C-alpha positions in Angstrom: 124.1 103.9 105.8 125.2 106.7 103.6 122.6 109.3 102.9 122.2 112.0 100.2 119.8 114.9 100.2 117.5 115.3 97.2 115.3 118.2 96.0 111.7 117.4 95.5 109.1 119.5 93.8 105.6 118.8 95.0 102.3 120.6 94.8 101.8 122.6 98.0 98.5 120.9 98.8 100.1 117.4 98.5 103.1 118.5 100.6 100.7 119.8 103.3 98.8 116.5 103.4 102.0 114.5 103.4 103.3 116.5 106.4 100.1 116.0 108.3 100.1 112.3 107.4 103.7 111.8 108.6 103.0 113.8 111.7 99.9 111.7 112.6 102.2 108.6 112.5 104.9 110.3 114.5 107.4 110.2 111.5 109.3 112.7 109.6 108.5 113.5 106.0 111.8 112.1 105.0 111.1 108.8 106.7 107.6 108.6 105.2 109.0 109.2 101.7 111.8 106.7 102.2 109.4 104.0 103.4 107.0 104.7 100.5 109.9 104.3 98.0 111.1 101.1 99.6 107.6 99.6 99.5 107.2 100.5 95.8 110.6 98.9 95.0 109.7 95.8 97.1 106.4 95.4 95.3 108.0 95.8 91.9 110.8 93.4 92.7 108.4 90.8 94.1 106.1 91.1 91.1 108.9 90.7 88.6 110.3 87.6 90.5 106.8 86.0 90.6 106.3 86.8 86.9 109.6 85.2 85.9 108.8 82.1 88.0 105.4 81.6 86.4 106.7 82.1 82.9 109.3 79.5 83.6 106.6 77.1 84.8 104.6 77.7 81.6 107.6 77.1 79.4 108.8 74.0 81.2 105.4 72.6 82.0 104.4 70.7 85.2 104.9 67.0 85.8 101.4 65.5 86.1 102.7 62.1 86.9 102.2 60.6 83.4 105.9 60.5 82.6 105.1 61.9 79.2 102.8 59.0 78.2 99.0 59.7 78.1 97.1 56.4 77.7 93.7 57.8 77.2 92.9 59.3 73.8 91.1 62.5 73.2 88.2 60.7 71.6 87.7 58.5 74.7 87.6 61.5 76.9 85.1 63.3 74.8 82.9 60.3 73.9 79.3 60.8 74.7 
């Protein structure tokens, strides 16, 4: 895996908390940041995939076993 260094600008208080958090999990700050970015990307990718899938279902519709032929009329269903 090729790696590249980046420069990050964070508030000192956040950096201190992040270092303590990473240390408490026996990880480096780089590892913690990498995992966090990967998780965000995984969430976004999964959401987009699920959204596309659901929009496709809405557009195509779902087979309810009627084969496109509904034998009951609306009036029959709503008759009181």
